[in-house]
N, C-alpha and C positions, 0 to 999 in steps of 0.2 A: 504494500500500500504506500501511496505517496505521503511524504511528510507534510505536516500542517504548519503553516507560517502566516499567522494573522497580521503580523507587522508588515507584510509585503505591500500592503496598500499605501503605506507611508503615514507618518505621524499626523500631518494636517487632516488627511482623509479619515484617519482613525478617530481623531478628536471630534470631527464633524459627525461621523457615524454614531459614535457613542452618545453624543449630545442629542442627536435626533431621536435615537431609540429611547433614551432615558426620559426625555421630556414627553414624548408620546405615551410611553408606558406609565408615566406618573398620573395621567388623567384618571381620576377615580369615578368611573362611570356608574358603578353601583351606588355610590353615595349620592351622586348628582341625580340619578334617575329616581331613587326612592324619595329624596327630598321634594322633587318636582311632583311626584305622585301623592304627596301628602303623608308619607309614612314617617316623617321625622328623620332623625339621625340613625342611619343603618348600624352604626357602631354600638348603639344601645339595644340592639335586637339580637337574640340568639347568641351566636359565638362572638359577635362584635366585628366579624370579618366584613370586608367591603366587596367580597366576590359574589358570584351568582348563586352559590349554594345558600348563603345567608340571606340573599334577597328573596329566595324561594320561601324562606320562613315568614315572610310578610303575608304569604298566601297568594301573591300575585305572580302567576306562572309566566305571563307575558313579560312582566318587568324583569324577571329572572332570566328569561331567554334573551331579552334585549341586552342585559348586562353581560351575559356570556358572549354574545356576538360582538359587542363593542370592545370588550376586554381582549378578545382574540384579535379583532381586526386592527387594533392599535399596533400590535406587534407585526402583523402582516404588512400593514402600510409602511412601517419603518423598514422592514426587511426588503420589501419590493423596491422602494425608492433607493435604498443604499446599494442593493444588488444591481439595479439598472445603471447607477452612476459609477460605482467602484468595483463591481464584480461579486462573484458568489460568496467569497469569504466576508466581504463587507455586509452582505445580507445577514449572514449568521451572527456577526458582531452586533448589528443593529437589533436583531430579534432578541439576542441575549440581553442587550442594554434595556430594551423595553420590558423584558421579564424582570430585571432588577428594579426598574422604575416602578413597576406595579407593586413589587414587594416593599419598596422603600420610597414612596412618593414624597418629593420635597414639600408638596402642598399640605401634607398631613403629618408633618413632623417625622417623616420617614417610617410611619406605621401604616402599612398597606395590606394587601391581600396575600394569598398563598401561591398565586401564579399559574394555576393549572390552565385557565383559559388563555393566558398570554403564551404559555408553552405551546398550546395547540396553534395559536396564531402564528408563532414563529415557524412551526412545521408547515403551515399553509403557505408561508412566504418562501421558504427555502427547500422544503422536501414535501410537497403536497401529497405524494403517494403514501406518506406515513400517517396522514390524517385518518383515512379509513381504518388503518391498523389500530390506531389509538381508539377510535370510536367503537370498533368491534370489541376490543378488550374491555373498555369502560362500560359499554352497554350490557355486555354479558355478565360482568361481575355485579353491576348495579341491579340488574334484574334478579340475580340469584341472592345477593346479600342485602340489598337496599342501603348499602353504605357508599356514599359518594366519595369519601376520603379514601377508602380501601381501593375502590375502582380506579381512582386517579393514580394512586401510588403504584399499583401494579402496571397500569398502562404506561406511566412514565419510565418504569423500569424496563419494559419491553422495547421501547423505541430505540434507545442507543444500541441495544443488542442487535436488533434487526438492521440498523444502519451499518453497523460494523460488519455483519455477515454479508451485506450487499456491497461492501467495499467502498464505503463513503466515510472515511476516517474523520474528516473535518466536522461534518454534521454529527457523527457519533460522539466525538469529543465534547462538542458544545452541549449536546443534549444530555450527555452523561453528567456534566457539571450541573446543568439545570435540574436533573433528576436528584442529585445529591442535595442541592439546595431545597428542592421541593420536600424531600424527606425531613430535612431539618426544620422547615417551616411547619410541617405536619406533626411535629414531635408530640404535641398535646393530643392530637387525633389518634396517633399510634398508641399512646398510653391508654386512651379511652377505649380503643378497639380491643386492646388486651384485657382491659377490665370489664368489657361488655357494656359500657355506658355511653358509647358513641351514638349521637343522634342519627336516625335513619332518614332517607330521602322522603320529603313531604311533611316532615314533622315541623310544626310551627314553633317559633322562638320562645 
């Protein structure tokens, strides 16, 4: 497999790509949409997370779907723009930066979501064939277990393995790092899954 060199795009381009991805990723769509819909501060509901799973706890499925879509697309847009201007690796960097921006948004004191939707959005921008793989794994486990967190954790673990097997080391490396961060961000969920106290899909806050 070819070696991975993300610095090959040059420092000015790297700074631009990281800034683009981070700023787009920092937009807290879940928080904005729930406020506009009259649900107040999403951080006071359920887990306090700003992502689609917690939006679903408001009981508004359309709002949760919109949050999922927008949180994904902000990474996709960042990756597509960067990729079009600077190349494939730039798209991966921008998607990763958007992922980090969602987790640590500057507008919310660096307290954001857990990044699953933005992870999917990055895949859509740089490795779209991996989105169906993610979806199949997530939907299968969600149907069987009703645990969104468990479904996401397993799906993010599968993606870098599949990319590596397919011989795409750059994307495999980036998604592996994203997967590790995702597990760290889901530490409390993992503890609740082990204890049997994790909230299931559809349960209100």
